[in-house]
Structure formats: C-alpha cells, structure tokens
C-alpha positions as semicolon CSV with decimal commas, in nm:
position;residue;x (nm);y (nm);z (nm)
1;M;-1,616;-1,908;0,588
2;T;-1,600;-2,073;0,246
3;V;-1,283;-2,217;0,099
4;S;-1,282;-1,942;-0,165
5;A;-1,305;-1,672;0,102
6;R;-1,020;-1,828;0,297
7;I;-0,806;-1,843;-0,018
8;V;-0,874;-1,476;-0,087
9;R;-0,789;-1,380;0,270
10;R;-0,458;-1,566;0,252
11;V;-0,369;-1,420;-0,087
12;H;-0,450;-1,065;0,024
13;A;-0,238;-1,113;0,335
14;R;0,062;-1,188;0,113
15;G;-0,003;-0,880;-0,099
16;R;-0,010;-0,793;-0,466
17;G;0,254;-0,951;-0,683
18;V;0,235;-1,288;-0,509
19;V;0,237;-1,596;-0,732
20;F;0,090;-1,923;-0,609
21;T;-0,018;-2,273;-0,705
22;P;-0,303;-2,495;-0,580
23;A;-0,054;-2,664;-0,348
24;D;-0,041;-2,347;-0,137
25;F;-0,397;-2,415;-0,022
26;F;-0,420;-2,790;0,022
27;D;-0,456;-2,740;0,396
28;L;-0,792;-2,573;0,324
29;G;-0,952;-2,860;0,133
30;G;-0,911;-3,141;-0,118
31;R;-0,742;-3,091;-0,455
32;A;-1,071;-3,079;-0,648
33;T;-1,218;-2,821;-0,411
34;I;-0,910;-2,600;-0,432
35;D;-0,896;-2,622;-0,812
36;Q;-1,262;-2,531;-0,842
37;S;-1,228;-2,242;-0,598
38;L;-0,929;-2,100;-0,780
39;S;-1,106;-2,129;-1,116
40;R;-1,409;-1,943;-0,980
41;L;-1,193;-1,669;-0,830
42;A;-1,005;-1,629;-1,158
43;R;-1,330;-1,599;-1,353
44;K;-1,448;-1,330;-1,111
45;G;-1,122;-1,140;-1,150
46;A;-1,024;-1,177;-0,784
47;I;-0,702;-1,349;-0,893
48;R;-0,538;-1,409;-1,230
49;R;-0,467;-1,742;-1,396
50;L;-0,120;-1,724;-1,553
51;M;-0,125;-2,077;-1,691
52;R;-0,248;-2,416;-1,582
53;G;-0,178;-2,455;-1,211
54;L;-0,019;-2,110;-1,170
55;Y;-0,197;-1,797;-1,047
56;D;-0,115;-1,453;-0,912
57;F;-0,268;-1,155;-0,733
58;P;-0,140;-0,902;-0,984
59;R;0,016;-0,567;-0,914
60;I;-0,174;-0,282;-1,077
61;N;-0,019;0,001;-1,273
62;P;-0,245;0,310;-1,271
63;R;-0,201;0,354;-1,645
64;L;-0,138;0,002;-1,773
65;G;-0,356;-0,203;-1,541
66;P;-0,244;-0,551;-1,422
67;I;0,125;-0,614;-1,485
68;S;0,322;-0,936;-1,514
69;P;0,466;-1,101;-1,203
70;T;0,839;-1,091;-1,144
71;P;1,042;-1,390;-1,265
72;D;1,159;-1,438;-0,906
73;A;0,801;-1,474;-0,780
74;V;0,721;-1,724;-1,054
75;A;1,032;-1,934;-0,991
76;H;0,980;-1,946;-0,616
77;A;0,613;-2,044;-0,652
78;I;0,708;-2,335;-0,877
79;A;0,993;-2,441;-0,647
80;K;0,768;-2,426;-0,342
81;K;0,522;-2,658;-0,514
82;T;0,795;-2,917;-0,572
83;R;0,965;-2,845;-0,236
84;S;1,284;-2,757;-0,417
85;A;1,562;-2,507;-0,359
86;V;1,588;-2,232;-0,617
87;Q;1,854;-1,973;-0,692
88;V;1,858;-1,691;-0,945
89;A;2,150;-1,727;-1,187
90;G;2,323;-1,567;-1,483
91;A;2,238;-1,217;-1,597
92;Q;1,940;-1,210;-1,363
93;A;2,172;-1,252;-1,062
94;A;2,404;-0,975;-1,179
95;N;2,109;-0,743;-1,237
96;A;1,961;-0,819;-0,894
97;L;2,283;-0,698;-0,730
98;G;2,310;-0,386;-0,944
99;L;2,616;-0,524;-1,123
100;S;2,448;-0,506;-1,463
101;T;2,178;-0,288;-1,612
102;Q;2,076;-0,567;-1,847
103;V;1,727;-0,699;-1,773
104;P;1,719;-1,038;-1,947
105;A;1,403;-1,141;-2,125
106;H;1,484;-1,500;-2,033
107;A;1,534;-1,531;-1,657
108;M;1,748;-1,824;-1,547
109;F;1,717;-2,004;-1,213
110;L;1,893;-2,313;-1,083
111;T;1,708;-2,575;-0,879
112;D;1,759;-2,916;-0,728
113;G;1,406;-3,000;-0,841
114;P;1,264;-3,083;-1,183
115;P;1,352;-2,854;-1,475
116;R;1,078;-2,625;-1,602
117;R;1,032;-2,354;-1,863
118;V;0,744;-2,110;-1,822
119;T;0,637;-1,826;-2,049
120;I;0,445;-1,541;-1,883
121;G;0,359;-1,263;-2,125
122;R;0,687;-1,164;-2,286
123;S;0,902;-1,315;-2,013
124;V;1,047;-1,664;-2,010
125;V;1,142;-1,820;-1,677
126;T;1,368;-2,124;-1,694
127;L;1,440;-2,352;-1,399
128;R;1,742;-2,567;-1,478
129;H;1,827;-2,867;-1,265
130;A;2,171;-2,830;-1,110
131;S;2,399;-3,031;-0,882
132;P;2,459;-2,919;-0,522
133;R;2,797;-2,767;-0,611
134;H;2,617;-2,523;-0,839
135;L;2,366;-2,431;-0,569
136;I;2,595;-2,276;-0,312
137;A;2,389;-2,086;-0,051
138;A;2,078;-2,131;-0,267
139;G;1,791;-1,896;-0,197
140;S;2,000;-1,632;-0,021
141;A;2,175;-1,307;-0,108
142;A;2,503;-1,495;-0,065
143;G;2,393;-1,743;-0,331
144;T;2,307;-1,458;-0,567
145;V;2,661;-1,321;-0,525
146;V;2,808;-1,658;-0,621
147;Q;2,588;-1,683;-0,930
148;A;2,669;-1,326;-1,036
149;L;3,039;-1,407;-1,011
150;R;2,992;-1,719;-1,222
151;Y;2,820;-1,509;-1,486
152;L;3,059;-1,213;-1,488
153;G;3,377;-1,417;-1,463
154;K;3,713;-1,398;-1,286
155;D;3,819;-1,058;-1,419
156;A;3,515;-0,892;-1,265
157;G;3,588;-1,036;-0,921
158;P;3,744;-0,729;-0,753
159;S;3,476;-0,488;-0,873
160;V;3,203;-0,731;-0,771
161;A;3,354;-0,762;-0,424
162;D;3,370;-0,387;-0,374
163;T;3,014;-0,337;-0,499
164;V;2,830;-0,605;-0,303
165;A;3,024;-0,620;0,024
166;N;2,815;-0,354;0,196
167;R;2,489;-0,506;0,070
168;L;2,518;-0,829;0,264
169;S;2,395;-0,875;0,618
170;S;2,610;-1,035;0,884
171;S;2,423;-1,365;0,843
172;D;2,474;-1,354;0,464
173;R;2,847;-1,301;0,508
174;Q;2,865;-1,585;0,758
175;R;2,690;-1,817;0,516
176;L;2,920;-1,704;0,235
177;M;3,222;-1,779;0,452
178;R;3,084;-2,122;0,547
179;D;2,998;-2,223;0,190
180;A;3,299;-2,068;0,014
181;V;3,483;-2,401;0,032
182;L;3,234;-2,536;-0,226
183;A;3,308;-2,257;-0,476
184;P;3,557;-2,282;-0,763
185;G;3,916;-2,203;-0,663
186;W;3,934;-1,872;-0,850
187;M;3,622;-1,749;-0,672
188;R;3,733;-1,812;-0,313
189;P;3,966;-1,508;-0,277
190;V;3,683;-1,286;-0,403
191;L;3,437;-1,433;-0,155
192;D;3,693;-1,396;0,124
193;R;3,735;-1,030;0,029
194;I;3,359;-0,979;0,048
195;V;3,329;-1,156;0,384
196;H;3,608;-0,956;0,546
197;S;3,548;-0,620;0,381
198;V;3,554;-0,333;0,631
199;T;3,266;-0,171;0,445
200;A;3,036;-0,462;0,517
201;P;2,758;-0,394;0,770
202;V;2,799;-0,526;1,121
203;A;2,430;-0,605;1,178
C-alpha cells in the first residue's frame, strides 16, 4: 500500500471534520514523502489544504458543499503538532457549555506552546501562550468550566454552577476538585458547588 493510500485510510478512520498536519503521518515516511503525498491528495480533492502545513477532511453540507472546520479541531491539530496542551477560553468556552449564545468570530485558546493566529475562511483561531495557572485542567470539560467562569466573571458564578453541574462526568468533577486549589480565590466556592452538586451525574 502506498503512503498516500495509508494516509487516506487513516484520515477516513478519523472521519469528516478532522484537521491534521504532516506531523500526524511521520510514522509512515520521511517529511518530504509525507508533504508530497498530502499535496497530491489535496490536488485530487481527497483532502483539503487549509493553509501551509494544515489540512482537513471536510464535512459536507448537502446544499453548501464543503464547510469550514471547527475552531476546536484547528486548535487541537496545531497543539498536537507542537505537543502542547490547549484549552478553549473566553466566549468560546462559555458558548461550548451553553452559557452564551454568542458564537465568536475570533475563537480564543490558551496553550503552553508557541502562540499562533490562524485564519480559516471567516474564522480566526488564536492560540495564546499562557502560564500553568491559567491552564487549569487544560483539555478537559473541567478546564472549559474554569475558562467560562473567567470570562463571565464572579457575578455569574451561581448560575454557571447550576447550569454545568449535571454536564460533568464523575472524572471531570474529580479533576475539578483536585485542581480547584490553583483557581482564583473567588472561583473556588463556585467550583466546590459544582463538584458537590446533587444534580451532578454519578457515573
């Protein structure tokens, strides 16, 4: 099986909407071989080149055709390439939890890796370097709760707690409890309320 065929098989296994970089395939061949294979596949329409070094297997809308990847998929593909942690932040975090109906045109993510700003169609994805204390429970639902609280502020704490408590798994609540000591003082009572809420799932 050729390198191109193996790339296609791996991409299809991950499904439409996946975003990837050449680094995802370095186990299949050298850098030059992977770059050439991806370029050929993009020219054939098997995958889509979003920008230099960034590709996707686009989702298809029956009426509109190929649609843009999600900011989350883009951010995680970039972070995976640099072996960095990444966490959605700001309005994007609040929207992900259903705490806001605002869908920001500029999606913000925090990372312990290099900063990056990527424009895909009409969307802008920004990865901002942050210190560990701003990356509490990064990459998890618990981390998204922390970032949503940072964005919405202290006054929104009780309503946030009541809304998200039953959306977290037992493991998410355990991680939130473990990492709450790293959160700002005003946030800890809210996190404690979420962790110990009787409406939270037991599994």
